[in-house]
C-alpha positions in Angstrom: 0.0 0.0 0.0 1.4 3.4 -1.0 2.0 6.0 1.7 -0.8 8.3 0.4 -3.3 5.5 0.5 -2.1 4.5 4.0 -2.6 8.1 5.1 -6.0 8.3 3.6 -6.9 5.0 5.3 -5.8 6.2 8.7 -7.7 9.4 8.1 -10.9 7.5 7.3 -10.4 5.3 10.3 -10.0 8.3 12.6 -13.1 10.0 11.2 -15.1 6.8 11.7 -13.9 6.5 15.3 -14.7 10.2 16.0 -18.2 9.9 14.5 -19.1 6.9 16.7 -17.5 8.6 19.6 -19.7 11.6 19.2 -22.7 9.3 19.1 -21.5 7.8 22.4 -20.9 11.3 23.8 -24.5 12.4 23.3 -25.7 8.9 24.4 -23.7 9.1 27.6 -25.2 12.6 28.4 -28.5 10.9 28.2 -28.1 7.7 30.2 -25.2 8.6 32.5 -27.1 11.8 33.4 -30.0 9.5 34.4 -27.7 7.0 36.2 -26.3 9.7 38.4 -29.7 10.1 40.1 -31.4 6.7 39.7 -30.2 5.5 43.1 -31.7 8.5 45.0 -34.8 8.4 42.7 -35.5 4.8 43.6 -35.1 5.6 47.3 -37.6 8.5 47.0 -40.0 6.1 45.3 -39.7 3.7 48.3 -36.9 1.3 47.4 -34.4 0.1 50.1 -30.7 -0.6 49.6 -31.2 -4.2 48.7 -33.7 -3.2 46.0 -31.3 -0.5 44.7 -28.5 -3.0 44.6 -30.6 -5.6 42.9 -32.0 -3.2 40.2 -28.6 -1.8 39.5 -27.0 -5.3 39.4 -29.8 -6.9 37.4 -29.8 -4.1 35.0 -26.1 -4.5 34.4 -26.5 -8.3 34.1 -29.2 -7.9 31.4 -27.1 -5.2 29.9 -24.2 -7.7 29.5 -26.0 -11.1 29.2 -27.9 -10.0 26.1 -24.7 -9.0 24.4 -24.1 -12.8 24.0 -27.1 -12.9 21.7 -26.4 -9.6 20.1 -22.8 -10.4 19.3 -23.7 -13.8 17.9 -26.5 -12.3 15.7 -24.1 -9.6 14.4 -21.5 -12.1 13.3 -24.0 -14.5 11.9 -26.1 -12.0 10.0 -23.6 -9.3 9.3 -26.2 -6.7 10.3 -23.9 -4.7 12.5 -25.5 -1.4 11.7 -29.1 -2.6 12.1 -28.4 -4.0 15.6 -26.5 -0.9 16.6 -29.2 1.5 15.5 -32.0 -0.5 17.1 -30.0 -0.8 20.3 -29.4 2.9 20.5 -33.1 3.7 20.0 -34.1 1.4 22.9 -31.1 2.6 25.0 -31.9 6.3 24.7 -35.6 6.8 24.3 -36.5 4.9 27.5 -34.6 7.5 29.7 -37.1 10.4 29.4 -39.9 8.0 30.3 -38.5 7.7 33.8 -40.1 11.2 34.4 -43.5 9.4 34.2 -42.7 6.7 36.7 -44.8 6.9 39.9 -43.6 3.7 41.6 -40.2 2.3 42.2 -41.0 -0.9 40.3 -42.0 1.1 37.2 -38.7 3.0 37.3 -36.9 -0.3 37.9 -38.4 -1.8 34.7 -37.4 1.3 32.7 -33.9 1.2 34.1 -33.6 -2.5 33.0 -35.0 -1.7 29.5 -32.4 1.0 29.1 -29.6 -1.5 29.9 -31.2 -3.9 27.4 -30.9 -1.4 24.6 -27.2 -0.9 25.5 -26.7 -4.7 25.4 -28.1 -4.9 21.9 -25.8 -2.2 20.4 -22.5 -2.6 22.2 -21.0 -5.8 20.6 -21.7 -4.8 16.9 -20.6 -1.2 17.6 -17.3 -2.4 19.3 -16.7 -4.8 16.5 -17.1 -2.0 14.0 -14.7 0.2 16.0 -12.1 -2.6 16.2 -11.8 -2.4 12.4 -10.1 0.9 12.8 -7.6 -0.5 15.3 -5.4 -2.2 12.7 -4.3 1.2 11.5 -4.5 3.3 14.7 -3.7 0.7 17.4 -6.4 -1.1 19.4 -5.6 0.6 22.7 -5.6 4.1 21.1 -8.9 3.5 19.3 -10.8 2.4 22.4 -9.0 4.9 24.5 -9.9 7.8 22.2 -13.5 6.5 22.0 -13.7 6.3 25.8 -12.2 9.8 26.3 -14.9 11.4 24.0 -17.6 9.1 25.4 -16.8 10.1 28.9 -17.0 13.8 28.1 -20.7 13.0 27.7 -20.7 11.0 30.8 -19.4 14.1 32.7 -21.8 16.5 31.0 -24.9 14.4 31.7 -24.7 14.6 35.5 -23.8 18.3 35.3 -26.9 19.0 33.2 -28.9 17.1 35.9 -27.2 19.2 38.6 -28.2 22.4 36.8 -31.8 21.3 36.7 -31.8 20.4 40.4 -30.0 23.7 41.2 -32.7 25.7 39.5 -35.3 24.0 41.7 -36.2 21.3 39.2 -36.8 17.8 40.4 -35.7 14.3 39.3 -38.6 14.0 36.9 -37.7 17.3 35.1 -34.1 16.1 34.9 -35.2 12.9 33.0 -37.4 14.9 30.7 -34.5 17.3 29.7 -32.4 14.3 28.7 -34.6 13.7 25.6 -32.6 16.4 23.8 -29.2 14.7 23.8 -30.9 11.4 23.0 -32.2 12.8 19.8 -28.8 14.3 18.9 -27.1 10.9 19.4 -29.5 9.3 17.0 -29.0 12.1 14.4 -25.2 11.6 14.4 -25.6 7.8 14.3 -27.6 8.2 11.1 -24.8 10.4 9.5 -22.2 7.7 10.5 -24.3 5.0 8.9 -24.6 7.0 5.6 -20.9 7.8 5.4 -19.5 4.4 6.5 -22.0 1.7 5.4 -19.2 -1.0 5.5 -16.7 -0.2 8.3 -15.1 -3.6 7.6 -13.3 -2.1 4.7 -11.1 -0.1 7.1 -9.4 -3.4 8.1 -7.3 -5.4 5.6 -8.6 -8.9 5.3 -5.6 -10.9 6.4 -6.1 -12.8 9.6 -3.1 -13.8 11.7 -5.2 -16.4 13.7 -5.0 -20.0 12.7 -8.4 -20.7 14.1 -11.8 -19.0 14.4 -12.1 -20.1 18.0 -11.1 -18.1 21.0 -7.8 -18.9 22.6 -7.3 -20.1 26.2 -5.9 -16.7 27.2 -9.3 -15.2 26.3 -11.1 -17.5 28.7 -8.6 -17.0 31.5 -8.9 -13.3 30.9 -12.7 -13.5 31.2 -12.3 -15.2 34.6 -10.0 -12.4 35.9 -12.3 -9.6 34.5 -15.3 -11.3 36.0 -13.7 -11.3 39.5 -13.0 -7.6 39.1 -16.6 -7.0 38.1 -18.0 -8.9 41.1 -16.2 -6.5 43.5 -16.9 -3.3 41.6 -19.9 -1.3 43.2 -22.2 0.3 40.7 -22.7 4.0 41.2 -26.4 3.9 42.2 -25.4 2.0 45.3 -22.6 4.6 45.9 -25.1 7.4 45.4 -27.5 5.7 47.7 -24.8 5.6 50.4 -24.0 9.3 49.9 -27.6 10.3 50.4 -28.5 8.0 53.2 -25.4 8.9 55.3 -25.6 12.6 54.2 -22.0 12.3 52.9 -22.9 14.6 50.0 -25.9 16.9 49.4 -28.4 15.9 46.6 -26.8 18.4 44.3 -23.3 17.2 44.9 -24.1 13.6 44.2 -24.4 14.0 40.4 -21.4 16.4 40.6 -19.3 13.7 42.1 -20.4 11.4 39.2 -19.5 14.1 36.7 -16.0 14.4 38.2 -15.6 10.7 38.0 -16.5 10.7 34.3 -14.3 13.7 33.6 -11.3 11.8 35.2 -12.3 8.8 33.1 -12.2 10.9 30.0 -8.7 12.1 30.8 -7.3 8.8 31.8 -8.7 6.6 29.0 -6.5 7.7 26.1 -3.4 7.5 28.3 -4.3 4.0 29.4 -4.9 3.0 25.7 -1.5 4.5 24.7 0.4 2.7 27.4 -1.4 -0.5 26.6 -0.3 -0.3 23.0 3.3 0.5 24.1 3.7 -1.6 27.3 1.0 -4.3 27.0 -1.0 -6.1 29.6 0.9 -4.9 32.7 -1.1 -1.6 32.7 -4.3 -3.5 33.5 -2.6 -5.2 36.5 -1.5 -1.9 37.9 -4.9 -0.3 37.5 -6.6 -3.3 39.1 -4.5 -3.0 42.2 -4.8 0.8 42.5 -8.6 1.1 41.8 -9.7 -1.6 44.3 -9.0 0.9 47.1 -12.0 3.0 46.1 -14.3 0.9 48.4 -12.9 2.1 51.8 -12.7 5.7 50.7 -16.2 5.7 49.3 -18.0 3.7 52.0 -16.0 4.5 55.2 -14.8 8.0 54.7 -16.1 11.6 55.0 -17.0 13.8 52.0 -13.3 14.5 51.2 -12.4 10.9 51.2 -15.5 10.1 49.2 -14.2 12.2 46.3 -10.9 10.4 46.5 -12.7 7.1 46.4 -14.8 8.3 43.4 -11.6 9.2 41.6 -10.1 5.7 42.2 -13.5 4.2 41.1 -13.2 6.3 37.9 -9.8 4.9 37.1 -11.2 1.4 37.3 -14.2 2.3 35.1 -11.8 3.8 32.5 -9.9 0.5 32.4 -13.1 -1.5 32.1 -14.4 0.6 29.2 -11.3 0.9 27.1 -8.5 -1.6 27.9 -10.8 -4.6 28.1 -12.3 -4.1 24.6 -8.8 -3.6 23.2 -7.5 -6.8 24.9 -10.4 -8.9 23.5 -9.9 -7.5 20.0 -6.2 -8.4 20.1 -7.0 -12.0 21.1 -9.9 -12.9 18.8 -10.3 -13.4 15.0 -12.1 -10.6 13.1 -14.8 -13.2 12.1 -15.6 -13.9 15.8 -15.0 -10.5 17.3 -18.6 -9.5 17.9 -19.4 -12.9 19.4 -16.3 -12.6 21.6 -17.5 -9.3 22.9 -20.9 -10.8 23.6 -19.5 -13.8 25.5 -17.1 -11.7 27.4 -19.7 -9.2 28.4 -22.2 -11.9 29.4 -19.8 -13.4 31.8 -18.6 -10.0 33.0 -22.2 -8.9 33.5 -23.3 -12.0 35.4 -20.5 -11.4 37.9 -21.4 -7.7 38.1 -25.0 -8.6 38.8 -24.2 -11.1 41.5 -21.6 -8.8 43.1 -23.9 -5.8 43.1 -26.8 -7.7 44.5 -24.6 -9.2 47.3 -23.1 -5.8 48.1 -26.6 -4.3 48.4 -27.4 -7.0 50.9 -24.0 -6.5 52.7 -24.6 -2.8 52.9 -27.8 -3.3 55.0 -25.9 -5.8 57.2 -22.4 -4.3 57.5 -20.7 -1.6 55.5 -17.3 -2.9 56.6 -18.1 -6.4 55.3 -19.0 -4.8 52.0 -15.6 -3.1 51.8 -13.7 -6.2 52.7 -15.6 -8.2 50.1 -15.1 -5.6 47.4 -11.3 -5.3 47.9 -10.7 -9.1 48.4 -12.4 -10.3 45.3 -10.8 -7.7 43.1 -7.3 -8.6 44.4 -7.9 -12.3 43.7 -8.1 -11.3 40.1 -4.5 -10.1 40.0 -2.8 -13.6 39.8 -5.4 -14.7 37.2 -4.6 -11.6 35.1 -0.9 -12.4 35.5 -1.5 -15.8 33.9 -3.0 -14.0 30.9 0.1 -11.8 30.7 2.4 -14.8 30.8 0.4 -16.5 28.1 
């Protein structure tokens, strides 16, 4: 390939990544803005900590388990764009309907439906993004996507904070989020028109001798699932902040916005160092981020912000490095399926861990903290085996 064609190919790949990243930016404004207040919203509607933990965990489980089906269908049918667009529609348009919920169980159903929409669109979208990784570097592609994505995740809670500051309520906050939802769908339509076949961004030579997933993929899934089991979802953290009066109602979404802002800053650096240094970066992040639990659940307001920052570093690794690692270990023909399998196992562990931590919270916060740190640190030797392989 000539240098001019290679430069044009890199430019096309970059433009494709930026377009899908802008879709994610507006989408994250929508559902991350909502997620910053779903914990307190459920509490106001009459839910206790166990219910909040169950809803958050079950929503994440559905949001990951259905990716198994979505990924398989994407690889089998080749309808990557169709599934992605349908998933975004479900993912985004459910959020404003939360404004109409009058009971906690209605809100819980809508929260789960929002996660279902995300489940449908993530594997085909990530598979399409991975086609740009051959020319840009897998870590950099997913790191850049995560950085732009998390700008939206930061802006969403801030928009909610503004609504609350001007004496609006949770219902008004959900209604306002219809605007970025429609913007996300508009940019998604543009991306579909410009890049109908993103597979063309990746040259069709496959270095894998088999279409199956290697043993390192399955070992890595075990390690990632252990991390997920010990990683508290933000609705439970927000529930704790409100119940113990650690932060005021306005500062709870602000803390989430700060976390997403740090996520946006750290993601491209993590992706860059992964491309340069390899798997070791995930081991380091796992050890550092597990200390979020004592800061968040045992500290005062100042310590809570430190804990949220550590929590953010872990989220950044989950949302960028893990996709890159899977893409580098699986054939192009099985990549969407691999994302589906990986996310299903990861989501099951997240659900079980979140539900258990919701129960532990009502029993003993200290026990919750010990469980969270212990199970994440168990993952370190498992991830070391992946590095050695």
